[in-house]
C-alpha positions as CSV (number, residue, x, y, z in Angstrom):
1,M,1.3,-0.9,-34.2
2,I,-1.2,-0.9,-37.1
3,F,-3.4,2.1,-37.9
4,K,-5.8,3.3,-40.6
5,I,-6.1,6.6,-42.5
6,N,-8.8,6.9,-45.1
7,N,-9.3,3.1,-45.2
8,Q,-5.6,2.6,-45.9
9,V,-3.8,0.4,-43.4
10,F,-0.3,1.6,-42.2
11,I,2.2,-0.4,-40.2
12,D,4.1,1.8,-37.7
13,N,7.2,-0.1,-36.8
14,K,10.9,0.1,-36.8
15,I,11.4,-2.5,-39.5
16,V,10.1,-0.3,-42.3
17,M,12.4,2.5,-41.3
18,K,15.4,0.2,-41.0
19,I,14.9,-1.3,-44.4
20,K,14.9,2.1,-46.1
21,E,17.9,3.3,-44.0
22,L,19.9,0.2,-44.9
23,R,19.0,0.3,-48.5
24,Q,20.0,4.0,-48.8
25,R,23.2,3.4,-47.0
26,K,24.1,0.7,-49.4
27,E,23.2,3.1,-52.2
28,I,20.9,0.7,-54.0
29,T,17.4,1.3,-55.5
30,Q,14.2,-0.3,-54.4
31,G,14.3,-2.2,-57.7
32,Q,17.8,-3.5,-57.0
33,L,16.8,-4.6,-53.5
34,G,13.7,-6.2,-54.9
35,K,15.7,-8.3,-57.4
36,I,18.1,-9.4,-54.6
37,L,15.2,-10.5,-52.4
38,G,13.0,-11.9,-55.2
39,V,10.2,-9.3,-54.9
40,S,9.1,-6.3,-56.9
41,A,10.3,-2.7,-56.5
42,Q,6.6,-2.0,-55.6
43,T,6.8,-4.4,-52.7
44,I,9.9,-2.7,-51.4
45,L,8.1,0.7,-51.8
46,N,5.1,-0.7,-49.9
47,W,7.4,-1.9,-47.0
48,E,9.1,1.4,-46.8
49,N,5.8,3.3,-46.8
50,G,4.5,1.0,-44.1
51,L,1.7,-0.4,-46.2
52,Y,2.9,-4.0,-45.7
53,S,5.5,-5.8,-43.7
54,P,8.0,-8.4,-44.9
55,N,7.3,-12.0,-43.7
56,I,9.8,-13.8,-41.5
57,N,11.6,-15.4,-44.5
58,Q,11.9,-12.0,-46.2
59,L,13.2,-10.5,-42.9
60,I,15.9,-13.2,-42.7
61,A,16.9,-12.5,-46.3
62,I,17.1,-8.8,-45.6
63,A,19.1,-9.3,-42.4
64,D,21.5,-11.7,-44.3
65,Y,21.9,-9.3,-47.2
66,F,22.7,-6.3,-45.0
67,N,24.7,-8.3,-42.5
68,V,22.5,-7.3,-39.6
69,S,20.6,-9.3,-37.0
70,L,16.9,-9.7,-36.8
71,D,17.1,-7.9,-33.5
72,Y,18.6,-4.9,-35.3
73,L,15.9,-4.9,-37.9
74,V,13.1,-4.8,-35.3
75,G,15.0,-2.2,-33.2
76,R,15.9,-4.3,-30.2
77,K,19.6,-3.6,-30.3
78,T,22.3,-2.4,-32.6
79,S,24.3,-5.0,-34.5
80,K,28.0,-4.9,-34.1
81,A,28.4,-6.7,-37.3
82,Y,26.5,-4.0,-39.1
83,F,28.9,-1.3,-37.8
84,V,31.9,-3.4,-38.7
85,N,30.4,-3.9,-42.2
86,E,29.8,-0.1,-42.5
87,V,33.4,0.7,-41.6
88,T,34.7,-1.9,-44.0
89,N,32.5,-0.5,-46.8
90,E,33.8,3.0,-46.2
91,L,37.4,1.9,-46.1
92,H,37.0,0.3,-49.5
93,K,36.1,3.7,-50.9
94,I,39.4,5.2,-49.8
95,D,42.6,4.9,-51.8
96,F,44.9,2.6,-49.9
97,E,47.9,4.9,-50.2
98,D,45.8,7.8,-48.9
99,L,44.7,5.7,-46.0
100,I,48.3,4.8,-45.1
101,E,49.4,8.4,-45.3
102,Y,46.5,9.4,-43.0
103,I,47.5,6.7,-40.5
104,R,51.1,7.9,-40.6
105,K,50.1,11.5,-39.9
106,C,47.9,10.4,-37.0
107,I,50.8,8.4,-35.5
108,I,53.1,11.4,-35.8
109,E,50.5,13.7,-34.3
110,N,50.0,11.3,-31.3
111,N,53.7,11.0,-30.7
112,K,54.3,14.8,-30.3
């Protein structure tokens, strides 16, 4: 849906919310995402504020970068690959020995 406030056009869609959510989860700035996608930080800001929408080629690049489907970006369904990627990213933040110790404790707890 597109609407106007004070002669400013706004795009009300799930894409703009998803882009910001994905960018923040990846902990990158608008400028960093812009460099990755070959656009300016201002363009990313405009997308996230709903002033403009990425074109289909940009949507494909966004989906590829964040490892999600186009369906996920437009809010049609949740991408399993996205969740697998998120879990993997979180596991990389944990010290391997701490992870092994946690798993051992869980196994012991479950065997009681």
